[in-house]
C-alpha positions as CSV (number, residue, x, y, z in Angstrom):
1,M,-12.6,-16.2,-4.4
2,T,-9.0,-14.6,-4.7
3,T,-6.8,-17.1,-7.0
4,R,-3.5,-17.2,-5.2
5,R,-1.6,-18.7,-8.3
6,A,-2.2,-17.8,-12.1
7,F,0.7,-19.8,-14.5
8,L,0.8,-17.6,-17.5
9,T,2.4,-19.3,-20.3
10,G,2.5,-18.9,-24.0
11,A,4.9,-19.3,-27.2
12,V,6.1,-15.9,-28.5
13,S,7.1,-14.6,-32.0
14,L,10.0,-12.5,-31.8
15,L,8.4,-9.9,-34.0
16,A,6.2,-9.6,-30.7
17,I,8.7,-8.5,-28.4
18,P,8.9,-4.8,-28.1
19,L,11.9,-2.6,-27.9
20,A,10.8,-3.1,-23.7
21,A,12.5,-6.1,-23.9
22,K,15.1,-6.5,-26.3
23,A,17.9,-6.7,-23.7
24,Q,16.5,-9.9,-22.9
25,Q,18.3,-12.9,-24.7
26,V,17.1,-13.7,-27.9
27,G,14.0,-16.1,-27.6
28,K,14.0,-15.9,-23.7
29,V,10.8,-14.7,-22.7
30,P,11.4,-13.1,-18.9
31,R,9.8,-14.4,-16.1
32,I,9.1,-12.0,-12.9
33,G,7.1,-12.8,-9.6
34,V,4.1,-10.7,-7.9
35,V,4.2,-11.1,-4.4
36,A,0.9,-9.0,-2.9
37,P,0.8,-8.3,0.4
38,G,-2.7,-7.8,-0.4
39,G,-4.8,-10.1,-2.5
40,L,-4.7,-10.5,-6.4
41,H,-7.6,-8.5,-7.2
42,D,-6.8,-5.4,-5.2
43,P,-6.7,-2.2,-7.3
44,D,-2.9,-1.8,-6.8
45,I,-2.1,-5.2,-8.7
46,E,-4.3,-4.0,-11.7
47,A,-2.3,-0.6,-11.7
48,F,1.0,-2.5,-11.6
49,R,-0.2,-4.6,-14.5
50,R,-1.3,-1.3,-16.1
51,G,1.6,-0.2,-16.3
52,L,3.1,-3.1,-18.0
53,R,0.9,-3.0,-20.9
54,E,1.7,0.7,-21.1
55,L,5.3,-0.4,-21.5
56,G,4.1,-2.8,-24.1
57,Y,4.2,-6.0,-22.3
58,V,1.7,-8.7,-22.6
59,E,1.4,-11.4,-20.5
60,G,1.7,-14.6,-21.6
61,Q,3.0,-13.4,-25.1
62,N,6.6,-11.5,-23.9
63,L,6.6,-11.5,-20.4
64,L,5.2,-14.4,-18.1
65,V,4.2,-13.6,-14.7
66,E,4.1,-15.8,-11.5
67,Y,1.6,-14.4,-9.1
68,R,1.2,-15.0,-5.2
69,A,-1.0,-13.1,-2.7
70,A,-0.3,-13.2,1.3
71,D,-3.7,-11.8,2.1
72,G,-2.1,-9.5,4.9
73,K,-0.5,-12.4,6.5
74,R,3.2,-11.4,6.6
75,E,3.7,-14.7,7.8
76,R,3.1,-16.3,4.5
77,F,6.4,-13.9,2.9
78,E,8.8,-16.4,3.6
79,D,7.0,-19.5,1.8
80,L,6.2,-17.1,-0.9
81,F,9.2,-15.5,-1.7
82,G,10.8,-19.1,-1.7
83,E,8.1,-20.2,-4.1
84,V,8.9,-17.7,-6.6
85,L,12.6,-18.0,-6.2
86,R,12.9,-21.2,-6.9
87,L,10.8,-20.6,-10.4
88,K,14.1,-18.8,-11.0
89,V,12.4,-15.3,-11.8
90,D,14.1,-12.4,-13.3
91,V,12.5,-9.8,-10.7
92,I,10.1,-9.8,-8.2
93,I,8.0,-7.1,-7.6
94,T,6.0,-6.7,-3.9
95,G,5.0,-4.1,-1.5
96,S,5.1,-2.9,2.3
97,L,7.7,-2.5,4.5
98,S,7.2,-6.3,6.0
99,A,7.6,-7.5,2.2
100,A,10.8,-5.7,1.8
101,L,12.6,-6.9,4.8
102,A,11.2,-10.8,4.3
103,A,12.7,-10.5,0.3
104,K,15.9,-8.7,2.2
105,K,16.0,-12.0,3.8
106,A,15.1,-14.1,1.3
107,T,17.5,-13.6,-1.5
108,S,20.5,-11.3,-2.1
109,T,20.8,-11.8,-6.0
110,T,17.4,-11.7,-7.6
111,P,16.2,-8.1,-8.1
112,V,13.4,-6.8,-6.2
113,V,11.1,-4.0,-6.7
114,V,9.0,-2.8,-3.5
115,A,6.1,-0.6,-5.0
116,A,5.1,1.0,-1.8
117,S,7.0,0.8,1.3
118,G,7.7,2.2,4.8
119,D,10.7,3.7,5.9
120,P,13.4,1.3,4.0
121,V,16.3,3.2,4.9
122,G,15.6,3.0,8.6
123,A,14.6,-0.7,8.8
124,G,18.0,-1.6,6.9
125,V,16.4,-2.7,3.9
126,I,18.7,-0.4,1.6
127,A,21.8,1.9,2.2
128,S,20.3,4.7,1.3
129,L,17.4,6.2,-1.2
130,A,19.7,7.7,-3.9
131,R,21.8,4.4,-3.9
132,P,19.9,1.6,-2.7
133,G,23.1,-0.4,-2.6
134,A,22.5,-4.4,-3.3
135,N,19.1,-6.0,-5.3
136,I,16.5,-4.0,-3.8
137,T,14.9,-0.7,-4.7
138,G,11.4,0.9,-5.9
139,L,9.2,3.4,-4.1
140,S,8.7,4.8,-0.9
141,L,5.8,5.7,0.6
142,V,7.9,8.1,2.7
143,S,8.3,11.4,2.3
144,G,8.9,15.1,4.1
145,E,5.1,15.2,5.0
146,T,3.9,13.6,8.1
147,L,0.5,12.2,7.4
148,G,-0.3,11.1,11.0
149,E,-0.4,15.2,11.8
150,K,-2.6,15.9,8.9
151,W,-5.1,13.1,9.4
152,V,-5.8,14.2,12.9
153,E,-5.9,18.2,11.6
154,L,-8.4,17.3,9.0
155,L,-10.2,14.9,11.8
156,K,-10.6,18.1,13.9
157,E,-11.7,20.2,11.2
158,I,-15.0,18.2,10.8
159,V,-15.5,17.2,14.2
160,P,-14.9,20.4,15.7
161,K,-15.6,19.1,19.3
162,L,-12.9,16.1,18.9
163,S,-11.4,14.9,21.8
164,R,-10.6,11.6,21.8
165,V,-9.5,9.6,18.7
166,T,-8.4,5.8,18.5
167,V,-5.9,4.7,16.0
168,L,-6.5,1.1,14.5
169,R,-3.2,-0.7,13.3
170,G,-3.2,-4.0,11.3
171,A,-0.3,-5.7,13.2
172,S,1.1,-7.5,9.9
173,G,4.5,-5.7,10.4
174,P,6.7,-2.8,10.7
175,G,6.0,0.6,9.5
176,S,3.0,2.7,11.9
177,D,4.8,3.6,14.8
178,V,6.2,7.0,12.7
179,E,2.7,7.8,11.9
180,L,1.4,6.7,15.5
181,T,4.2,8.9,16.9
182,A,3.1,11.7,14.9
183,V,-0.4,11.1,15.6
184,R,0.2,11.5,19.4
185,N,2.0,14.7,18.8
186,A,-0.8,16.2,16.8
187,G,-3.1,15.2,19.3
188,R,-1.2,17.1,22.2
189,A,-1.0,19.7,20.1
190,L,-5.0,19.6,19.2
191,G,-6.0,18.8,22.9
192,V,-7.1,15.3,21.9
193,Q,-6.0,12.4,23.1
194,V,-5.0,9.3,21.5
195,H,-5.4,5.6,21.9
196,S,-4.2,2.9,19.6
197,L,-5.3,-0.6,19.1
198,D,-3.8,-3.6,17.0
199,W,-5.2,-6.3,15.4
200,H,-4.4,-9.4,13.9
201,S,-7.2,-11.2,12.8
202,P,-10.5,-9.9,11.2
203,S,-12.5,-11.9,14.3
204,E,-11.2,-9.3,16.5
205,L,-12.8,-6.4,14.7
206,E,-15.9,-6.4,16.2
207,G,-14.5,-6.3,19.9
208,L,-12.2,-3.6,19.2
209,F,-14.9,-1.6,17.8
210,A,-17.2,-2.1,21.2
211,V,-13.8,-1.0,23.2
212,M,-14.1,2.1,21.1
213,I,-17.4,2.6,22.0
214,A,-16.8,1.8,25.8
215,E,-14.0,4.4,25.8
216,H,-16.1,7.2,24.3
217,A,-14.0,7.3,21.1
218,D,-14.9,10.6,19.0
219,A,-13.3,9.6,15.9
220,L,-11.0,6.6,14.2
221,I,-7.7,6.6,12.3
222,V,-6.7,3.2,10.1
223,T,-3.3,3.1,9.1
224,D,-1.9,2.0,6.3
225,D,-1.1,-1.1,6.9
226,P,-1.8,-4.6,4.6
227,L,-3.9,-6.0,6.8
228,D,-6.3,-2.8,7.4
229,F,-6.2,-2.7,3.4
230,T,-7.1,-6.5,2.7
231,H,-10.3,-5.9,5.1
232,R,-11.2,-2.3,4.6
233,A,-14.7,-3.5,3.5
234,K,-14.9,-5.0,7.5
235,I,-13.4,-2.1,8.7
236,I,-15.5,0.7,6.8
237,D,-19.0,-1.1,7.8
238,L,-18.2,-1.2,11.5
239,A,-16.7,2.3,11.5
240,K,-20.4,3.4,10.1
241,R,-22.3,1.1,12.2
242,H,-20.9,2.5,15.4
243,H,-21.6,6.1,13.9
244,L,-17.5,6.7,14.0
245,P,-15.9,9.5,12.1
246,A,-13.3,7.6,10.2
247,M,-9.7,9.0,8.6
248,Y,-8.4,6.2,6.6
249,G,-5.1,6.7,4.6
250,F,-5.3,5.2,0.8
251,K,-8.4,6.6,-1.3
252,E,-9.7,3.0,-2.2
253,F,-11.3,3.0,1.4
254,A,-13.1,6.3,0.6
255,E,-14.2,4.9,-2.6
256,S,-15.6,1.8,-0.7
257,G,-17.4,3.6,1.5
258,G,-15.0,5.2,4.3
259,L,-15.6,8.9,5.2
260,M,-12.3,10.5,4.4
261,A,-8.7,9.5,3.2
262,Y,-5.6,11.2,2.7
263,D,-2.3,9.7,1.5
264,A,-0.3,9.3,-1.5
265,S,-1.6,7.1,-4.5
266,L,-0.9,3.1,-3.8
267,T,-2.5,2.6,-7.2
268,D,0.0,5.4,-8.7
269,L,3.0,4.0,-7.0
270,W,2.2,0.6,-8.4
271,R,2.1,1.7,-11.6
272,R,5.4,3.4,-11.7
273,A,6.8,0.4,-10.3
274,A,6.4,-1.1,-13.6
275,T,9.0,1.2,-15.0
276,Y,11.0,0.0,-12.3
277,V,11.0,-4.1,-13.7
278,D,11.0,-2.8,-17.2
279,R,14.6,-1.0,-16.7
280,I,15.7,-3.9,-15.0
281,L,14.7,-6.2,-17.6
282,R,16.9,-3.9,-19.6
283,G,19.9,-4.6,-17.7
284,A,19.6,-2.0,-15.0
285,K,21.4,-2.7,-11.7
286,P,18.7,-2.1,-8.9
287,A,21.9,-0.8,-6.5
288,D,22.0,2.0,-9.0
289,L,18.2,2.7,-9.1
290,P,17.5,5.5,-6.8
291,V,14.1,5.0,-4.7
292,E,11.3,7.4,-5.3
293,Q,9.4,9.1,-2.9
294,P,5.8,10.4,-3.1
295,T,5.3,14.1,-4.4
296,K,1.7,14.1,-4.5
297,F,-1.2,13.5,-1.9
298,E,-4.9,12.9,-2.2
299,L,-7.6,14.0,-0.2
300,V,-10.7,12.1,-1.1
301,V,-14.0,13.0,0.7
302,N,-17.2,10.6,0.7
303,L,-20.2,12.8,1.2
304,K,-22.7,10.2,1.0
305,T,-21.1,9.0,4.0
306,A,-21.0,12.1,5.8
307,K,-24.3,12.7,5.1
308,A,-25.1,9.4,6.8
309,L,-23.1,10.3,9.9
310,G,-24.9,13.6,10.1
311,L,-21.9,15.7,9.3
312,T,-21.3,18.5,7.4
313,I,-17.8,18.9,5.8
314,P,-16.6,22.3,5.8
315,P,-16.2,24.1,2.7
316,A,-12.2,24.9,3.5
317,V,-12.2,20.9,3.6
318,L,-13.7,20.2,0.5
319,A,-11.8,23.0,-1.5
320,R,-8.8,21.3,-0.7
321,A,-10.2,18.0,-1.8
322,D,-8.8,16.1,-5.1
323,E,-11.9,13.9,-5.4
324,I,-15.4,14.4,-4.0
325,I,-17.5,11.3,-3.7
326,Q,-21.2,12.3,-3.8
């Protein structure tokens, strides 16, 4: 069972405080709040904790961490941000565009690091990538590369007769409209009809997959929404059960049994977010810390799932894969 809260306390010897925390007031242990869009045991949270350890932070000794999890439900953000703010944390770390919008509404003073958001400029979260201008900074999933086009192109390569694809979108917040538009544009260029289905609760998924089959969908694209990520095991199982080739965003989907994934590395973004927290604890202002964009994208192919679906992955696709799961 996911633990929603972990209160980590402990006395600290000044000798145990590494260089990373020297900017802190003598005798004061910094406290950060983690508001996870998904669950606390998701790989991205562990990646963030690993990033902190690499910088010399030890939870319960020279750093206190307050954990909260939204479990893919954006309506919980307001309460969760309120909880950590009442604890007088020095920095808040979170992820996703909907979380960034909720953080902006919750505070204009406490520093906030967003590990992996959609378009923060377009959504009005920050003034610009180079100079965020307020109390929010971090890393964005948005880059010069349009993922939606790549998703359709890759599916077309492994399913040459692809004529109809369904985009499944967890409706936990903004951020997926840009990619849906890109998918539709790519579909028109390749002669593929694109339909989309939004969902709010896992109880809807069985029915939505039945709709896909009734509409003769040839393949499935699953967006990067936190709701999709939180319930990825159920989505992957239903795709397999209905023999639907599926393209996912983050590699965790393919590692969990999904057919293919192509996107920036979510765990890498969260690990790098630890450096933002460190710089802020040292005295840097979020307004002056540029928002990073991903430069590396990963294609992961699960050959075991391809075999179960009766698909042969073309050599050209395998040659471009960063990881092949046998």
